[in-house]
C-alpha positions in Angstrom: 0.1 0.3 -0.5 1.7 3.3 -0.8 2.1 6.4 0.7 -1.0 8.0 -0.8 -3.6 5.4 0.1 -2.8 5.9 3.5 -3.1 9.7 4.0 -6.4 9.1 2.5 -7.3 5.9 5.6 -6.2 9.1 7.8 -8.0 11.8 6.2 -11.6 9.4 5.7 -10.5 8.2 9.4 -10.9 12.9 10.1 -14.0 12.8 8.1 -15.5 10.2 9.9 -14.7 11.9 13.5 -16.6 15.1 13.0 -19.5 12.9 12.4 -21.6 11.9 15.5 -22.5 8.6 16.3 -23.7 6.4 19.3 -25.7 3.1 20.1 -28.8 3.5 17.8 -28.2 6.7 16.4 -25.7 5.4 13.4 -27.4 7.2 10.6 -25.3 10.1 9.6 -22.3 7.6 10.1 -23.8 5.0 7.6 -25.0 8.0 5.3 -21.5 9.3 5.4 -19.9 5.7 4.5 -22.3 4.5 2.2 -21.3 8.1 0.4 -17.7 6.7 0.8 -18.6 3.1 -0.9 -20.6 5.2 -3.8 -17.7 7.7 -4.7 -15.6 4.5 -4.6 -17.5 2.2 -7.4 -17.8 -0.3 -4.6 -21.4 -2.3 -4.3 -23.0 -2.1 -0.8 -25.8 -3.0 0.8 -28.2 -2.7 4.3 -29.4 -5.5 5.4 -32.8 -5.2 7.5 -30.8 -3.8 10.9 -28.9 -1.2 8.4 -25.7 -3.2 8.9 -23.6 -2.1 5.4 -22.3 -4.8 3.3 -19.6 -4.1 0.7 -18.3 -6.1 -1.3 -15.4 -6.2 -3.7 -15.7 -9.8 -5.7 -12.4 -12.0 -6.1 -11.5 -12.8 -10.1 -11.2 -16.5 -9.2 -15.2 -17.6 -7.9 -14.7 -21.0 -6.2 -17.3 -22.9 -4.3 -18.0 -22.3 -1.5 -16.9 -18.7 -1.8 -13.2 -18.0 -0.5 -12.4 -15.1 1.0 -12.1 -12.3 4.1 -15.0 -10.3 5.6 -13.2 -7.0 7.7 -15.6 -5.8 10.2 -16.2 -2.8 12.8 -18.8 -1.1 14.3 -19.8 2.4 14.0 -20.9 3.4 17.1 -19.4 4.7 20.2 -20.4 4.8 24.1 -22.5 7.9 24.4 -26.2 9.1 25.2 -29.3 9.7 24.4 -32.1 12.2 25.4 -34.7 11.0 26.1 -37.7 13.4 27.8 -37.7 16.4 29.8 -37.8 16.4 33.4 -39.1 19.6 35.0 -36.8 21.9 33.8 -34.1 19.3 32.3 -33.1 17.0 29.8 -33.4 13.5 30.8 -29.9 11.6 29.0 -29.8 7.8 29.4 -26.4 6.4 28.7 -25.7 3.9 26.1 -22.4 1.9 25.9 -20.0 0.8 28.6 -19.5 4.4 29.8 -16.7 4.9 32.9 -18.6 5.7 36.0 -17.4 9.6 35.9 -18.6 9.9 33.0 -21.7 10.4 34.7 -21.0 12.7 37.2 -22.1 16.5 37.8 -20.0 18.7 35.5 -19.8 16.3 32.8 -19.3 18.4 29.4 -22.4 16.8 26.5 -23.6 17.9 23.2 -26.6 17.0 22.0 -27.1 16.6 18.8 -30.6 16.9 17.5 -29.6 17.6 14.0 -26.6 16.5 12.0 -25.5 20.6 11.8 -26.8 21.2 15.5 -24.8 21.3 18.2 -25.7 22.0 22.0 -23.4 21.9 24.9 -24.7 20.6 27.8 -23.9 20.0 31.1 -24.8 17.0 33.6 -26.4 18.1 36.8 -26.9 14.9 38.6 -28.9 11.4 38.2 -32.9 11.9 37.8 -35.1 11.8 41.3 -37.4 9.6 39.6 -35.1 6.8 37.9 -31.2 6.8 38.9 -30.4 4.9 35.8 -31.1 8.1 33.7 -29.1 11.5 34.3 -30.8 15.1 34.3 -28.9 17.4 31.6 -29.0 21.2 31.8 -28.2 22.6 27.9 -26.6 25.8 27.6 -28.6 27.4 24.9 -31.7 27.3 24.5 -33.0 25.1 21.6 -36.6 23.5 21.3 -36.3 19.8 22.0 -38.7 17.3 20.2 -38.7 13.7 18.6 -36.9 12.1 21.3 -34.5 10.0 21.6 -31.7 12.8 20.5 -28.0 11.4 19.7 -26.1 12.9 22.5 -21.7 12.6 22.7 -18.6 13.8 25.4 -17.9 17.4 24.5 -14.1 16.3 23.2 -12.2 16.4 20.6 -13.4 15.2 16.7 -10.3 15.2 15.5 -6.4 15.8 15.9 -3.4 15.0 14.8 -0.5 15.5 17.4 3.0 14.9 17.5 2.6 11.0 16.0 -0.6 9.9 17.7 -4.6 10.4 16.6 -7.0 11.2 19.3 -10.4 11.3 18.7 -13.5 10.7 20.9 -14.5 7.7 19.6 -11.5 6.2 17.9 -13.3 2.8 19.0 -14.2 2.2 16.6 -13.8 4.6 13.9 -10.2 3.6 13.2 -11.4 0.1 12.2 -14.3 1.7 9.9 -11.8 4.3 8.2 -9.1 1.3 7.8 -12.1 -0.6 6.3 -12.6 2.1 3.6 -9.3 2.4 2.9 -8.4 -1.2 2.3 -11.5 -1.1 0.3 -10.3 1.4 -1.8 -6.8 0.2 -2.3 -7.8 -3.5 -3.4 -10.6 -2.7 -5.9 -7.9 -1.1 -8.3 -6.2 -4.5 -8.1 -8.6 -7.4 -6.4 -7.1 -10.6 -5.0 -8.2 -14.1 -5.9 -11.0 -14.3 -3.1 -13.9 -11.9 -1.9 -13.4 -9.2 0.3 -16.1 -7.7 2.1 -16.4 -4.3 4.1 -19.0 -5.1 7.4 -19.9 -1.9 8.9 -22.2 -3.0 11.5 -24.7 -1.1 14.5 -25.3 -1.2 17.9 -21.7 -2.9 18.9 -21.3 -1.3 22.1 -24.7 -2.7 23.6 -24.2 -6.3 23.0 -22.7 -6.6 19.9 -26.0 -6.6 18.4 -25.7 -5.7 14.8 -22.6 -8.1 14.1 -25.0 -10.9 16.1 -27.9 -10.2 13.5 -25.9 -10.3 10.8 -23.8 -13.4 11.7 -27.1 -15.6 12.5 -28.9 -14.1 9.4 -26.3 -16.2 7.1 -26.5 -14.0 5.2 -22.7 -14.3 4.3 -21.2 -17.8 4.2 -19.3 -19.2 6.6 -16.6 -20.3 4.6 -15.2 -16.8 4.6 -12.9 -15.9 7.7 -14.1 -13.1 9.9 -11.6 -10.6 10.8 -12.8 -7.7 13.4 -11.0 -4.4 13.5 -10.9 -2.7 17.0 -8.9 -0.7 18.8 -8.6 -1.7 22.3 -7.2 -1.0 25.6 -3.6 -1.1 25.7 -2.2 -4.0 28.2 0.9 -5.8 28.4 2.4 -6.9 25.1 0.2 -4.7 23.5 1.5 -1.2 23.4 0.6 1.9 22.0 3.5 2.4 19.8 4.9 -1.0 19.0 2.4 -1.9 15.7 -1.2 -3.8 15.7 -1.7 -6.3 17.7 -2.9 -9.3 15.8 -5.7 -10.5 18.6 -5.4 -14.1 19.6 -8.7 -14.0 21.8 -10.9 -11.7 23.7 -12.8 -11.7 27.2 -14.4 -14.1 26.0 -13.3 -16.0 23.1 -10.2 -17.4 21.9 -9.9 -17.4 18.5 -9.2 -19.3 14.9 -5.5 -20.3 14.3 -6.5 -20.7 10.7 -7.9 -17.5 10.3 -5.3 -16.2 12.1 -2.8 -17.5 9.6 -3.8 -15.0 7.1 -3.2 -12.3 8.9 0.3 -14.0 10.7 1.4 -14.6 6.7 0.4 -11.0 5.7 2.6 -10.2 9.1 5.8 -12.3 7.5 5.3 -10.9 4.5 5.5 -7.4 5.5 8.4 -7.6 7.9 10.6 -9.1 4.9 10.2 -5.9 2.6 9.8 -2.9 5.4 12.2 -2.0 8.1 9.6 -0.1 9.5 6.9 -2.6 9.9 5.4 -4.4 13.3 3.3 -5.6 14.7 2.1 -7.6 18.5 0.3 -10.6 19.4 -1.9 -10.9 22.3 -5.1 -12.2 23.6 -7.0 -8.5 24.7 -8.4 -8.9 27.2 -10.0 -5.8 27.8 -13.6 -6.0 26.1 -15.7 -8.4 24.0 -15.1 -7.7 19.9 -17.3 -9.2 17.0 -15.2 -11.8 16.5 -17.1 -13.6 19.1 -20.1 -13.2 17.4 -19.4 -14.2 14.1 -17.3 -17.1 16.0 -20.4 -18.0 18.1 -22.2 -18.7 14.9 -20.3 -20.8 13.1 -17.2 -18.3 10.8 -13.2 -18.9 11.7 -13.0 -15.5 13.1 -9.9 -13.5 14.3 -9.3 -9.8 14.6 -6.4 -6.9 15.0 -6.4 -4.2 17.7 -5.0 -0.7 17.2 -3.4 -0.5 21.0 -5.7 2.2 22.3 -5.4 4.7 25.6 -8.2 6.3 27.4 -10.8 3.3 26.4 -13.9 4.5 25.8 -13.2 8.0 27.0 -11.7 7.0 30.7 -9.1 9.3 31.4 -6.5 8.9 34.4 -8.1 10.5 37.4 -11.6 10.1 36.7 -11.6 12.6 33.9 -13.4 12.1 30.1 -10.9 11.8 27.9 -10.3 11.5 24.6 -8.9 8.1 22.7 -5.5 8.0 21.4 -3.5 5.9 19.3 0.1 6.2 17.2 -0.8 6.6 14.0 1.8 4.1 12.5 0.1 1.6 14.2 -2.5 2.6 12.1 -0.8 2.8 9.3 0.9 -0.5 10.0 -2.7 -1.9 10.8 -4.1 -0.7 7.1 -0.7 -2.2 5.4 -1.4 -5.8 7.4 -5.5 -5.6 6.7 -4.4 -4.9 2.7 -1.9 -7.5 2.7 -4.0 -10.5 4.1 -6.4 -9.9 1.1 -3.7 -11.6 -0.5 -3.0 -14.3 1.7 -6.1 -16.5 2.0 -4.4 -20.2 0.0 -1.4 -19.4 2.3 -2.9 -20.2 5.7 -1.2 -23.5 6.0 2.1 -22.0 5.1 3.7 -19.6 7.6 7.1 -19.6 9.0 6.0 -20.9 12.1 3.9 -24.0 10.8 6.9 -25.0 8.9 9.0 -25.4 11.5 6.5 -28.4 13.1 5.2 -29.6 10.1 9.2 -31.7 9.5 11.8 -32.8 12.2 15.7 -32.9 10.7 16.1 -36.2 9.3 20.0 -36.3 12.0 17.4 -35.7 14.9 14.9 -38.5 13.7 18.1 -40.6 13.7 19.1 -40.1 16.3 15.7 -40.9 18.6 15.2 -44.2 16.2 
């Protein structure tokens, strides 16, 4: 993948970052992604649940179909305004928000329309329902047509030194990665099929992924690759490359599917002195590979090591998430190369090491 396409991945990530998106309120993000696919002349469709499914057919048709499904989600934890209580708005948390993200004084942005942003502040829990929060808007506006998407008042996108800082890197970095890979391979399709899937309502239980995976819409002969930004762990640190994900908090992934990524890593490591990656079981959360694995797909994933996961910063402060720019670029390269490695899942260096034993060792043991 050349520098021009890598720059595209950063540009489209910036554009996605300026679009608010929380669970059940992905319509603006969805419209942007569909518009981008249209401009790239990549075919797509929506399933009944508003998941987007893009496809680049392989050059050599096969039965059963062979190829990859790249998966990312369009939502990020946030709130929705569900009504009014006395002089305040009522906000319902959506997704895994840090407990201190519900504290009085936390700054929010209410988004009744894509072109309208209303600053607001959390006041306290509702007297009538402790699961809801009272929110005070800072501007006059007539609120109606509930529920209304609401997000943390944080950076849409900022590139600072070598770090990408955003409200919602989880999982807009994944969405941007898929778009960049689809753009590039559409110019030179691999032999096998490549799908890009953009799901809804991941942050409230992998809902879109579960519905799609259980629908049998996509052939189970395809490998499913989840693309996430996940909290840093020992062995999965910022700046040391994207993580080939062995599993998540609930599932150990499939070795055959992972071998596609491993083979791509081996090839990139040979031709580039700057490429690096990591391998780790990312136990900090559950990703969409688990949904696909539970429904019979051979699944794996990559993760960008992430600081301030779900906007949970140190000292109980709500902060922008951030990843290293080089980790992002190397992840896009890894995904791009993996599209051409479907036939190499039994030929990694590691596998070759254990499929034969030197003759002198055999003779010594005989």
